[in-house]
C-alpha positions as CSV (number, residue, x, y, z in Angstrom):
1,M,0.0,0.0,0.0
2,S,1.3,3.4,-0.9
3,A,2.1,6.2,1.6
4,T,-0.7,8.2,0.0
5,S,-3.2,5.4,0.6
6,D,-2.0,5.1,4.2
7,S,-2.4,8.8,4.7
8,R,-6.0,8.8,3.3
9,D,-6.9,5.7,5.3
10,L,-5.6,7.5,8.4
11,V,-7.6,10.6,7.7
12,A,-10.7,8.5,7.2
13,L,-10.1,6.7,10.5
14,I,-9.7,10.0,12.3
15,E,-12.9,11.3,10.8
16,R,-14.8,8.2,12.0
17,L,-13.3,8.5,15.5
18,V,-14.3,12.2,15.7
19,R,-17.9,11.2,14.8
20,E,-17.8,8.5,17.5
21,R,-16.2,11.0,20.0
22,S,-13.5,8.5,20.8
23,W,-11.3,11.1,22.3
24,N,-8.9,8.8,24.2
25,T,-8.4,6.7,21.1
26,L,-7.6,9.8,19.0
27,T,-5.2,11.0,21.7
28,A,-3.3,7.6,21.5
29,L,-3.3,7.7,17.7
30,F,-1.8,11.2,17.6
31,V,0.8,10.4,20.3
32,S,1.7,7.4,18.0
33,I,2.0,9.6,14.9
34,G,4.0,12.3,16.7
35,G,6.4,9.7,18.0
36,G,7.0,8.4,14.5
37,D,5.4,5.0,15.0
38,E,5.3,2.9,11.8
39,I,1.6,2.4,12.0
40,A,1.0,6.0,10.8
41,H,2.0,7.5,7.5
42,A,0.4,10.9,7.2
43,A,1.5,13.9,5.1
44,L,1.2,17.3,6.8
45,P,-1.7,18.5,4.6
46,D,-3.7,15.4,5.7
47,L,-2.7,15.8,9.3
48,D,-3.8,19.5,9.1
49,S,-7.1,18.5,7.7
50,A,-7.6,15.9,10.4
51,A,-6.7,18.5,13.1
52,R,-9.3,20.9,11.6
53,L,-12.0,18.2,12.0
54,I,-11.0,17.7,15.6
55,G,-10.9,21.4,16.3
56,D,-14.3,22.0,14.8
57,A,-15.8,19.1,16.8
58,L,-14.3,20.2,20.1
59,A,-15.4,23.8,19.5
60,A,-19.0,22.6,18.9
61,L,-18.8,20.4,22.0
62,A,-17.6,23.3,24.2
63,G,-20.3,25.6,22.8
64,A,-23.1,23.2,23.6
65,K,-21.9,22.3,27.1
66,P,-18.4,23.1,28.4
67,P,-16.8,19.8,29.4
68,R,-15.9,19.2,33.0
69,G,-13.9,16.8,35.1
70,S,-12.5,13.8,33.4
71,Q,-13.9,14.7,30.0
72,A,-12.1,18.1,30.2
73,D,-8.9,16.3,31.0
74,E,-9.4,14.0,28.0
75,L,-10.0,16.9,25.6
76,R,-7.0,18.8,27.0
77,A,-4.8,15.7,26.4
78,L,-6.1,15.4,22.9
79,R,-5.5,19.0,22.0
80,L,-1.9,18.8,23.3
81,A,-1.3,15.5,21.4
82,V,-2.6,17.0,18.1
83,A,-0.5,20.2,18.7
84,E,2.7,18.1,19.3
85,T,2.1,16.1,16.1
86,L,1.6,19.2,14.0
87,V,4.7,20.8,15.3
88,A,6.7,17.7,14.7
89,G,5.6,17.6,11.1
90,T,6.3,21.3,10.4
91,A,9.6,22.9,9.2
92,H,11.0,25.5,11.5
93,P,10.7,28.3,10.5
94,P,7.6,27.3,8.5
95,L,8.2,28.0,4.8
96,T,5.1,27.0,2.9
97,A,1.5,28.0,3.3
98,V,0.5,24.6,4.7
99,E,3.3,24.6,7.2
100,R,2.2,28.0,8.5
101,R,-1.4,26.9,8.6
102,A,-0.5,23.8,10.5
103,L,1.8,25.6,13.0
104,E,-1.0,28.2,13.6
105,R,-3.4,25.4,14.3
106,A,-0.9,23.8,16.7
107,A,-0.5,27.1,18.5
108,D,-4.3,27.3,18.9
109,F,-4.4,23.7,20.3
110,F,-1.6,24.5,22.7
111,D,-3.4,27.6,23.9
112,L,-6.8,25.9,24.4
113,G,-5.0,22.9,26.0
114,G,-3.4,25.2,28.6
115,D,0.2,25.1,27.4
116,H,0.5,28.8,27.0
117,R,4.3,28.8,26.8
118,R,4.3,26.5,23.7
119,A,1.4,28.5,22.2
120,A,3.3,31.8,22.7
121,L,6.5,30.3,21.1
122,A,4.6,29.0,18.1
123,Y,2.8,32.4,17.7
124,E,6.1,34.2,17.8
125,E,7.6,31.9,15.2
126,L,4.6,32.8,12.9
127,G,5.1,36.5,13.7
128,A,1.7,36.7,15.3
129,D,2.9,38.9,18.2
130,I,-0.5,40.0,19.4
131,R,-1.6,36.4,20.0
132,A,1.8,35.7,21.5
133,A,1.4,38.6,23.9
134,D,-2.0,37.1,25.0
135,A,-0.5,33.7,25.6
136,W,2.4,35.2,27.6
137,G,-0.1,37.2,29.6
138,A,-2.2,34.1,30.3
139,L,1.0,32.5,31.6
140,G,1.7,35.6,33.8
141,D,5.0,36.4,32.0
142,L,4.5,40.2,31.8
143,D,8.0,41.0,30.5
144,R,7.6,38.7,27.4
145,M,4.1,40.0,26.9
146,E,5.3,43.6,26.8
147,A,8.1,42.5,24.4
148,A,5.6,40.9,22.1
149,H,3.5,44.1,22.1
150,A,6.6,46.2,21.3
151,R,7.4,43.9,18.4
152,E,3.8,44.2,17.1
153,E,4.0,48.0,17.3
154,R,7.3,48.0,15.4
155,Q,5.7,45.8,12.8
156,A,2.6,48.0,12.5
157,T,4.8,51.0,12.1
158,A,6.8,49.2,9.4
159,R,3.6,48.1,7.6
160,R,2.2,51.6,7.6
161,G,5.5,52.9,6.2
162,A,5.5,50.1,3.6
163,G,2.0,51.0,2.5
164,D,3.1,54.6,1.9
165,L,6.2,53.4,0.0
166,V,4.1,51.0,-2.1
167,R,1.7,53.8,-3.0
168,R,4.7,56.1,-3.8
169,F,6.3,53.4,-5.9
170,E,3.1,52.9,-8.0
171,E,2.7,56.7,-8.4
172,L,6.3,57.2,-9.6
173,L,6.0,54.3,-12.0
174,A,2.8,55.7,-13.5
175,A,4.4,59.1,-13.9
176,G,7.5,57.6,-15.7
177,E,9.9,58.3,-12.9
178,R,11.2,54.7,-12.9
179,V,14.6,55.4,-11.3
180,H,13.0,57.2,-8.3
181,A,10.6,54.3,-8.0
182,L,13.5,51.9,-7.8
183,A,15.1,54.0,-5.1
184,A,11.9,54.0,-3.1
185,V,11.8,50.1,-3.1
186,A,15.4,49.8,-2.1
187,V,14.7,50.9,1.4
188,L,11.6,48.6,1.9
189,T,12.5,45.7,4.3
190,G,10.8,43.5,6.9
191,V,7.3,43.4,5.4
192,E,5.5,40.9,3.1
193,E,5.4,43.3,0.2
194,A,9.2,43.7,0.1
195,A,10.0,40.5,-1.8
196,T,7.3,41.0,-4.5
197,L,8.2,44.6,-5.1
198,R,11.9,43.8,-5.3
199,Q,11.1,41.3,-8.0
200,R,9.2,43.9,-9.9
201,A,12.0,46.4,-9.3
202,A,14.6,44.0,-10.6
203,A,12.6,43.4,-13.8
204,I,12.4,47.2,-14.3
205,E,16.1,47.7,-13.5
206,S,17.0,45.1,-16.2
207,R,15.0,47.1,-18.8
208,L,16.3,50.6,-18.1
209,C,17.8,52.2,-21.1
210,R,21.4,53.1,-20.1
211,G,24.3,54.9,-21.8
212,R,24.2,58.0,-24.0
213,A,22.0,56.7,-26.9
214,V,18.8,55.0,-27.7
215,S,17.1,53.4,-30.7
216,L,13.6,54.3,-31.7
217,R,11.2,53.6,-34.6
218,A,7.7,54.1,-35.8
219,P,5.8,50.8,-35.8
220,G,7.0,48.6,-38.7
221,G,9.7,51.2,-39.7
222,P,13.5,51.1,-39.4
223,W,15.3,51.7,-36.2
224,L,16.6,55.2,-35.8
225,R,19.5,56.0,-33.5
226,L,19.6,59.0,-31.2
227,A,23.0,59.8,-29.5
228,V,23.7,62.6,-27.0
229,L,27.0,64.3,-27.3
230,P,29.8,63.5,-26.6
231,S,29.4,60.3,-28.5
232,E,31.4,57.7,-30.5
233,I,30.9,56.1,-33.9
234,G,32.4,52.6,-34.2
235,R,32.0,48.8,-34.2
236,D,31.8,48.7,-30.4
237,P,28.1,47.8,-29.6
238,A,28.3,50.3,-26.7
239,A,29.1,53.2,-29.2
240,G,26.5,55.9,-29.5
241,I,26.3,55.1,-33.2
242,P,27.3,51.5,-33.6
243,L,28.3,50.1,-37.0
244,R,28.7,46.5,-38.2
245,D,31.1,47.0,-41.1
246,P,34.3,45.0,-40.2
247,S,36.4,47.7,-41.9
248,V,35.3,50.2,-39.2
249,S,37.3,50.3,-36.0
250,R,35.7,49.6,-32.6
251,R,36.3,53.3,-31.7
252,H,36.5,54.9,-35.1
253,A,35.3,58.5,-34.6
254,L,34.4,60.9,-31.8
255,L,31.6,63.4,-31.9
256,A,31.5,66.4,-29.6
257,A,29.9,69.8,-29.3
258,G,32.2,72.6,-30.3
259,D,32.1,76.3,-31.0
260,G,29.3,76.8,-33.5
261,G,28.4,73.2,-34.1
262,V,29.3,69.5,-33.9
263,R,32.9,68.4,-34.4
264,I,34.2,65.0,-35.5
265,E,37.6,63.6,-34.7
266,D,39.4,60.4,-35.8
267,A,39.9,58.3,-32.7
268,G,42.9,56.5,-34.1
269,S,41.1,54.3,-36.5
270,R,42.7,51.9,-38.9
271,G,40.9,53.1,-42.0
272,G,40.7,56.8,-41.2
273,I,38.0,59.3,-41.9
274,A,37.7,61.2,-45.2
275,L,35.6,64.3,-45.7
276,G,35.0,65.2,-49.3
277,G,38.0,63.0,-50.3
278,A,40.4,64.6,-47.8
279,R,41.5,62.5,-44.9
280,L,41.1,64.0,-41.4
281,E,44.1,64.2,-39.2
282,T,44.0,61.8,-36.2
283,G,43.2,63.5,-32.9
284,V,42.3,66.9,-34.5
285,P,38.6,67.8,-34.2
286,F,37.0,69.0,-37.4
287,P,33.7,71.0,-37.5
288,L,30.8,69.6,-39.5
289,R,28.8,72.3,-41.3
290,G,26.0,72.0,-43.8
291,G,25.9,68.7,-45.7
292,G,28.4,66.3,-47.1
293,E,29.7,62.8,-46.9
294,L,32.1,61.1,-44.5
295,A,34.0,57.9,-45.5
296,L,34.9,55.7,-42.6
297,G,37.4,53.2,-43.9
298,P,37.1,51.8,-47.4
299,T,33.4,50.8,-47.6
300,T,31.2,52.8,-45.2
301,V,29.9,56.2,-46.3
302,L,27.8,58.4,-44.1
303,R,25.9,61.3,-45.6
304,F,25.4,64.0,-43.0
305,Q,23.4,67.2,-42.5
306,A,24.7,69.5,-39.7
307,T,23.1,72.3,-37.7
308,P,24.6,74.3,-34.9
309,L,23.1,71.8,-32.4
310,A,23.0,68.4,-34.1
311,V,24.1,66.3,-37.0
312,S,22.0,63.7,-38.8
313,F,23.6,60.7,-40.5
314,E,22.4,58.2,-43.1
315,A,24.6,55.4,-44.3
316,S,24.7,55.3,-48.1
317,S,27.1,52.3,-48.6
318,G,28.7,49.5,-46.7
319,L,27.2,46.9,-44.4
320,D,25.2,49.5,-42.5
321,R,23.5,51.0,-45.6
322,G,20.2,52.6,-44.7
323,L,21.2,53.4,-41.1
324,R,19.8,56.7,-39.8
325,A,21.1,58.4,-36.7
326,L,21.0,61.8,-35.0
327,A,23.7,63.1,-32.7
328,G,23.5,66.4,-30.8
329,A,23.6,68.2,-27.5
330,A,21.2,67.2,-24.8
331,P,18.2,67.6,-24.7
332,L,18.0,66.2,-28.2
333,S,14.8,66.9,-30.0
334,L,12.9,64.0,-31.6
335,V,11.5,66.3,-34.3
336,G,14.6,65.7,-36.5
337,L,13.7,62.0,-36.9
338,F,10.0,62.1,-36.2
339,P,8.4,65.3,-37.5
340,P,5.2,64.8,-35.3
341,G,7.6,64.6,-32.3
342,D,7.8,68.4,-31.8
343,G,7.9,69.0,-28.0
344,L,9.7,65.7,-27.2
345,A,13.4,65.3,-26.5
346,I,16.0,62.9,-25.2
347,E,18.2,63.8,-22.3
348,I,20.7,61.8,-20.2
349,A,20.8,61.8,-16.4
350,N,23.4,59.5,-14.7
351,Q,23.6,57.3,-17.8
352,N,19.8,56.9,-17.8
353,V,18.1,57.7,-21.0
354,R,15.1,59.9,-20.3
355,L,12.2,61.3,-22.4
356,Q,11.4,65.0,-21.8
357,R,8.1,66.5,-22.9
358,R,6.9,70.0,-23.4
359,P,4.5,71.0,-20.5
360,D,1.5,71.5,-22.7
361,L,1.9,68.1,-24.5
362,A,0.0,65.0,-23.2
363,V,2.3,62.0,-23.7
364,R,1.7,58.3,-22.8
365,V,4.5,55.8,-22.2
366,D,3.7,52.2,-21.6
367,G,0.0,53.2,-21.5
368,H,0.3,55.8,-18.8
369,F,0.3,59.6,-19.1
370,I,3.7,60.7,-17.9
371,G,5.0,63.7,-16.0
372,P,7.6,66.1,-17.5
373,I,10.3,63.4,-17.4
374,C,10.2,59.7,-18.1
375,D,13.0,57.2,-17.6
376,L,12.8,55.0,-20.7
377,L,12.7,51.2,-20.7
378,H,13.6,48.8,-23.5
379,G,10.2,47.9,-25.0
380,D,8.4,51.1,-24.1
381,V,5.9,52.6,-26.5
382,I,5.7,56.4,-26.6
383,E,2.4,57.9,-27.8
384,V,1.3,61.5,-28.5
385,P,-2.4,61.1,-29.1
386,S,-2.8,64.7,-30.4
387,A,-0.2,64.3,-33.0
388,G,-0.9,60.7,-33.9
389,L,2.6,59.8,-33.0
390,R,3.6,56.3,-31.8
391,V,7.2,55.4,-31.3
392,E,8.8,52.1,-30.0
393,V,11.9,52.0,-27.9
394,Q,14.3,49.2,-28.7
């Protein structure tokens, strides 16, 4: 016979003994189970169910006519035997829901059976300090009763503070202030909400857009790169404008704001940079004005259009043909790549990529209307309903 069958048979036996009110037999049975006797094979969930049946029956019996004399002694012995068995079958500290439920039931049996010390210790293990204080009080241990009340007050204060932090966390997330929301969760400890919120925070943290650039696109369109100056062009995936062409160096060119516009500088590349057929000197910044073409190595050509604040690029040859990018001083307006994006800009704060909106412009990110600033996450969708703009964040 399997252990499962044994367990079910035992529960059925206990249910029959409860109906028959065979209290002494039940006591002997639970003493046997708690002592590890081979006649009993019961899983904790089944023992907990059996204990519930006994508790309900004893509560009904006490309500009808409180037991006295020898019967009261019988019921006290039964309660203590059941409690001992549940405690023996429970992990300490209790980790699962059924273990916590069984230990709480054991504490109640101890309390009703007059073993207030064991009841108080079990309640403390569960973190039920109010009930522990009552049990210590019934025992006459006023010092431990006051200590339990003090723990409960600290926990209540912590729960109130946690509730405020949870509300603040949700408000900050909805407004787009993801970094501030993460900071709020970081100080949350000692309450049930802490583990769940930290899991959410970790998922958000992993999706934060970091660095000095971000890729955006209209749904179904090509990805467009926005890089805040200073920035790099090269084969390094972390470059502000990354290229795939193997003839391009990992750190090929540097872009920076200069007097009157954006400057480009050869960062010591193998293939060099040519502007209008003339090779730029390594390490010497050169201003980009108007329009033209930059050759990075033998195969990659970037057409550019420069203004005093930004320069746009489009790759016309090489492995990265079709690439479009915009590099400029922060905050970098989106209107250069998305004409309906007037009033939106990208800025950088502590390596976090943030969306900035004009005060009179209603903008949704991830389905929520945001405040003036929104820390962007990979996978976000930016929407400006009034302009019909919808932009995805890579």
